[in-house]
N, C-alpha and C positions, 0 to 999 in steps of 0.2 A: 313411688308407684312403679310398677312392673311394666317390663316392655309390652306383656299381653293387654295389661289394663289402659296404657296408654294407646295402642292400637285399635282398641276398642272405643277409645275418644274419638281419634281421628275418623273412623269407620263410620262412626254415630255424626261427627260432622261434616262429613261426606256428604250421606242421606240429607241430610239438615238444611245443607246449604245448596245441594243439588236443587230441591225441593223450592226453596225459595228463589234460586235461579232461573228456575223454569217457569214460576209465577212472574218474577220481574220482567223478565222477556218477554211473556204475554201482556203483561200492562205497557211496557214500554211502547209496544207494536198498536197496542189500542189507541195510547195516546198520540201516537205519531199520524194516526189515520184521523183521527178524532181532535181537530182544531180549535174546538171549545176550551180544550183543556189547557192551552196553550198560555192562557191569562191569569192563572191561579197561583203563580209564584208570590211570595210576601215582598215586602216593599224594602226591608233592611238590607244591607249587604255589610259582611263583617269588616272587608277591607274597601277603601277607595283604591283605584286604578286611574293611570292614565287615561286621557280622552283619546281611545284608540280602538275601534271596532272591534279588536277581537278580546278586548278585557270587557267590551259591554255584557250585562246579563244577558244570557242567554237559555231562554227554558231548557230546549232540548239538551243544551249541553249540561244543565244542571241534572236533569233526568238521567241523561245517559251516563253521568259520575255516579249515580247511585247505582246504576246497572254494572258498572264498571267493578265498582266494590265487592259486590255480591259474585258476579264471576269471578272476580281475583280470589276471593276467598275460597270459593270451591276448587279451583283448578290447584291453587296452593294445597289444601289437604289432599288431593290424588298426589301429588309431587312429593309432600312429606311422605305419605304412606309407602311408596315405592321406594323413595331414598331409605329411610330410617326405618323400615319394618323389622328389620331384626337387628338394628342397632341402638343400645342404648345413649340415651342424650338428655342431659336435664334441662337444655335451653329449648330443645324441642318439646318437652313435655308441657312448658308454658307457652311456647309460641304455637302449638297447637290449638290450645284453648284461645288465646288470643285472635288468632286468625279467623275462627270460627266463629266469634262475636261480632266480626265485622260484616258477617253477612245480615244482623240484624239492620244496618242499614238501608236495606230494601224496605224496611217498614214505611220510609218516607214517600216511597212509590203511593201510597194511599192519599197523600193530601192533594197531588192533580187529579187522580183518578177520582174521586169523588168529591172534589172540590171544598175540602173540609174548612178552608180558613172560613168561609161563608155563615157556617151555623153549626159546627160541631166543635164546639171550644173543649169538651171532653176528651175527644180522640184526639186533638191536637195535644193536648197534655199527655196523654199515655204513649203517645208516638215520641214527643220530645224527652221524655224520662227515658225512655228505650234506647234513645239515640245517645243520651247521656250515659248511658250504662255501658253503651257498646263502647265508646271511646275511651271513657276512664279505664274498663277492664283491660283493653288492648294495650294501652300504656304500661301499665302496672305490669300487665303477663310478661311484655318483653323487658321490661326493667327487672322482674322477678327472676327471668331466664338468666339474665348477665350477672345479675347478684350471686345467685344460688350455683352459677357453673364455677365458681372458685372451690366447691366444693363437690366434685365429680361423682361422689357417694352417696349424696343427698337422698335421705330416705322417705321424707315426708312430703313428696310433691303434691300427693292427692290433698293434704289437710293445709298446705301452704294454697294451692289453688281455691279449695271451699272459702279460704279466708280472703283471697282476693275478688271472688265472687260477690260475697258478702260485704266487704268495704266499696267495692263499687256500686251494688246496689243501695248501700245505705248513702252514699255520696250522690246518686242518682235521684233517689227518692228524697233527699231532703233541699237538694240545691232549687234558691228559688227562681220562678221565672216570671217572666211579664208577659202578661195575656195578649197585651195589645202589642206586642212587638214583635210580627210577624217577619220571617226571614225570607231571604231569596233561596234558602237551603232547605225549605219544607219542614223547618220545626222552629220552636219559639227559642227565642235567645236565653241562655241561662245566666243567672245574676254571679257576682262576684267574678265577671267575666278576665279580668286582669289577672285576678289572683291564680285562677284556672290556667291562664296561657302561662304564667311564670312557673307552676310546678308541674305541668307538661313538658315545657322545655327542660327544667330542671331533671326530670327522671327522663327524658329522652337523652341529656347530653350526658347523664350519669352513667346510663345503659352503655353507650358509646364507649366511652373511657374507661368503663369496667373491663370491655372486650381488649382495649389498646393495651393496659395495665397486664391483662394475663399473656399478651403476646411477648411483652418485654420481660415478666418474672419466669414466664415458661420457657423464654426464646423459640417461640414458635410462630412463624410468619402468617399461618394458617388464620390467626386471630385478628391480624392485622386487615385481611380481607374479610373477616367477618364484620370488623369496627366499620370498614368501610360500606360494606353491602347493608349495614344496619342502619346506617346514616342514610343511604340512598333510599331505603326501603321508606323507613321514618318520615322522610321528606316529601316521597310521593305520596305517602298516605295523607299527609296533614293536606298537600296540594287537593287531593282528591276530596278531603272531606270540607274544605272552602272552595269546592268546585261550582261555578255558577257561569264560567264564560269557556272558550275553546281552548286559551292557552293554559290555562289549569289542568283541564281535562287531558291534555296531550301531554304535559309535562309529567304529570302527575300518574298518568298509566306508563309512560316512559321506565320515570325513576324507580316505581314501585314494583315493576315486573322486573327490571334488571337488578334492583337492590336485593328481591327476593329469593332470585337464583343463586346470587352471588352470595347472600348469607347463608342459604341451605348448603350451597355445594361447597364453601370453606367451613362448614362445621361437619358434613360427610366427610370431607377429607380428613380432617382433624381426628375424628375417631374412627376411620378405618384404619389407623396406622396405631392406633393405641391397642 
């Protein structure tokens, strides 16, 4: 994929995520001033927590987590464009596509807005599949960016991205869901959850290790910073994906903002001197 094509992708992502951010902000404000929506969270929580009020389920923390992911997607698109407008980077090609997909999390806002748990199983099904796709594709995109970065002149970025989209779509499409298993995160829980968690952790750890290996083989400390940034970013993203309390919201925001900035700046520093 050429720089021009990559920049068009980022610009499209900026427009798309900006639109979703505006819609999400409007919905969040409406929900905050409409107390009837505050009781429309699901029953199941993916994690159990200590008996401490900051870890208790909080409807507003859960919706704020969705808004935060959408806004982070938008601001990161702008940040990438201004940093890498004239810079070739295979990692950024994949990361740009992945970060755009995060803005799809905003579709979860529709559940409390229309109280879809009550009588709209079809829409809950569509929303859940969209969330599955967003999360699977983001992990695959970060992983692919780390793996393909070993080959700096990789020319098949567009084809690889299309393949990742297709793989994420098929996986999201055929994952089983339990229609009676409503969650506190406003989507249905997927089947084979333990396998999904294992594969996701494996891909995330492999991506980080790939950057460390490049730092060792190329004797370039910038890649150690990239690995650290990737670790913080992925940890923050996971916390926001599971955000239904104030601790995860604050920790996830801090880690993803710091990690993303560290990730982008380290790659920019590396390619600036090539």
